[in-house]
N, C-alpha and C positions, 0 to 999 in steps of 0.2 A: 504494500500500500504506500503510495507516494505521499510525501509531506504536503503537497499542494492540494490534496483532496479536501473537500469541505467536511465539517463536522457531521452534517446530515448524511453524507456519503459514507463516512466511517461508521456511523451508528447503524446504517443499513447493512453494511458489510459484516459487522460483528453480530447483529441480530440474525442474519442469515447463517453465519458460522455456528452460532449457538443452536439454532434450529436444525441445521444439518447434522450436528453432533448428536441430536436427539432423534435423528432419522426422518427429518422433515426438511423444510426450507421456507424462506420468506415468500417465495413465489406462490406457495400454496395458500397464503393468507391474503385474499383479495378484498375481503369485506373491510371497509374503511375503519370501522370501530375496532375490530380485532387487530388489524395491521397497526393502527395508531397506538393501541395499548402495548403491543410488542415493542414498537420503536420507542415509546415513552419509557418503558422499563429499562431498555438498554441505555437510553439517554441518562436516566437517573444513575445507573452504574458508572457511566462515563464521567458525569459531574462529581459523583462521590469520590471516585479515584483521583480526579483532578484536584479536588479540595484536600484530600488526604496527602497527596504529594506536595502541594503548596504548604500545608501545615508542617510537614516533616522538614522541608527546607527552611521555613521560618524558625522552627525550633532549633535546628542546627545553627542557623545564623545567630540567634539569641544566645546560644550556648558557646559561641565563639568558634565553632567548628567550620564555618564558612566565611570567606571574605578576608582571610588573614593575608 
């Protein structure tokens, strides 16, 4: 996956990867509500991971482990 891809494209990619791992795929979910719920759940994971990473860097910075 290229860095130039948009966040929505990454979310769709990872939603499809999760569904394929479960024996399905995003293409099988064409109903707007279901598809939106799946993508929303993956977006929540994406945002949570982003925040956790940012918090970890901030904690390291405050502890003097970063920026020396």
